[in-house]
C-alpha positions in Angstrom: -8.7 9.9 16.6 -7.0 6.8 17.7 -7.5 3.8 16.0 -9.3 0.7 17.9 -7.9 -2.4 15.5 -4.7 -3.7 17.4 -1.5 -5.0 15.2 -1.8 -8.7 15.8 1.4 -11.1 16.3 0.1 -14.4 15.4 3.2 -16.6 16.7 5.4 -15.1 19.6 6.8 -12.0 20.4 6.7 -9.4 17.5 9.1 -8.5 15.0 10.8 -5.6 14.3 8.7 -4.5 11.9 5.4 -5.1 13.6 6.2 -3.4 16.5 7.5 0.2 14.1 4.3 -0.6 12.3 2.9 -0.2 16.1 5.0 2.5 17.1 4.0 4.8 13.8 0.5 4.1 13.8 -0.3 4.2 17.5 -1.8 1.1 17.6 -1.7 -1.8 20.4 -0.1 -5.3 19.8 -1.9 -8.6 20.7 -1.2 -11.6 20.5 -3.4 -14.2 19.5 -2.5 -18.1 19.6 -5.9 -19.1 17.6 -7.2 -15.8 15.8 -9.8 -17.0 13.5 -11.4 -17.8 17.3 -11.1 -14.9 19.0 -11.4 -12.7 15.4 -14.5 -10.1 16.2 -14.3 -7.9 12.9 -14.3 -9.2 9.5 -10.6 -8.4 8.6 -10.6 -6.2 5.2 -6.8 -5.9 5.1 -4.1 -8.0 6.3 -0.3 -6.5 6.5 2.2 -9.4 6.9 5.4 -7.9 8.5 9.1 -9.4 8.2 12.7 -9.8 7.1 12.3 -8.9 3.1 13.5 -12.0 1.4 11.0 -14.3 3.6 8.1 -12.2 2.7 9.6 -11.9 -1.2 9.6 -16.1 -1.2 6.2 -15.8 0.5 4.5 -13.2 -2.2 3.9 -15.9 -4.7 2.2 -18.2 -3.0 -0.1 -16.3 -1.3 -0.6 -15.1 -5.0 -0.9 -18.4 -6.5 -3.8 -19.1 -4.0 -6.0 -15.9 -3.7 -5.2 -14.1 -7.1 -9.1 -14.6 -7.6 -10.2 -13.2 -4.6 -7.7 -10.7 -3.1 -4.0 -8.2 -4.2 -1.2 -9.2 -2.3 2.0 -6.7 -3.3 4.4 -5.3 -1.3 4.0 -1.1 0.5 7.6 -1.6 1.7 10.5 -4.5 1.6 9.4 -5.8 5.2 5.3 -5.0 4.8 3.0 -7.7 2.6 0.1 -6.3 1.9 -3.0 -8.5 1.0 -6.6 -6.9 0.4 -9.4 -7.5 -1.5 -9.3 -7.3 -5.4 -10.4 -4.0 -6.5 -10.2 -2.1 -3.1 -7.0 0.4 -4.2 -6.5 3.9 -5.0 -7.3 3.4 -7.8 -10.3 1.9 -7.8 -11.5 5.0 -4.8 -10.2 7.6 -7.2 -12.5 6.2 -9.9 -15.8 7.4 -7.6 -14.2 10.3 -6.7 -13.7 11.7 -10.0 -17.3 10.5 -11.1 -18.8 12.2 -8.2 -16.6 15.2 -9.0 -17.8 14.9 -12.5 -14.0 15.2 -13.3 -12.2 12.8 -16.8 -9.7 10.7 -15.0 -7.4 12.0 -18.4 -7.4 15.6 -16.2 -6.0 14.0 -13.0 -2.2 14.2 -12.1 -1.2 11.0 -9.3 2.1 10.9 -7.3 3.1 7.5 -5.7 6.7 6.3 -4.3 5.5 2.4 -3.4 3.9 -0.5 -5.2 0.3 0.2 -3.6 0.7 3.2 -5.8 1.0 1.1 -9.2 -2.8 0.6 -10.3 -3.5 4.4 -8.9 -0.3 5.6 -11.5 -1.6 3.5 -14.3 -5.6 4.6 -13.9 -4.2 8.7 -13.5 -3.8 10.6 -16.8 -0.8 11.5 -15.5 1.1 9.0 -13.1 4.1 10.2 -11.6 6.7 7.8 -9.5 8.7 9.7 -6.9 12.8 9.6 -7.7 12.9 7.2 -4.1 10.0 4.9 -5.6 10.9 1.4 -6.5 11.9 0.5 -10.1 8.6 -1.6 -10.4 6.7 1.2 -9.7 8.8 3.8 -11.7 8.1 1.6 -15.1 4.8 2.2 -14.4 4.8 6.0 -14.4 4.3 8.4 -16.8 7.0 10.8 -15.2 9.5 10.4 -12.6 10.6 13.3 -10.6 13.8 14.5 -9.7 13.5 15.0 -6.6 12.0 12.7 -3.3 8.9 13.1 -1.7 10.6 14.1 1.7 12.7 16.8 -0.5 10.1 18.8 -2.8 9.3 16.0 -5.0 5.6 17.2 -4.7 6.5 20.4 -5.7 8.2 19.5 -9.0 5.1 17.9 -10.1 2.9 21.7 -9.3 5.6 23.1 -11.3 5.8 20.6 -14.1 2.2 20.0 -14.4 0.4 22.9 -13.1 
């Protein structure tokens, strides 16, 4: 199934990271001079792409302005994500566990990026992959010796199951 939502370029041609995202997801790139006027759908999440140094400076500005309503975090050094408060992996897992009748203490979750932090904190056991950034490893209960591309999940299965 092809994704219908485009990658949107607001100023000039898309940067390298936006082109990469479009290529990975199969989404087209559109240019909008006046995005607010052109929007046809409610925006539930926004991923800003750019040079890591620029996004590092932008993150606290967005956080200070929108901290009551939004979560702002890096999923990659070149991706800055903005999404509504409490719309994340932990929030979704909370409802899944309730539906399945499983206690969160029995759940093991694995992650390798900043968008996994709340999920790792929520899980009974939060596991960070070896290749995760330091900030993700700091909140984990366990850090794998292998990364997610080299049997890190296999290590988790052997360790906990």
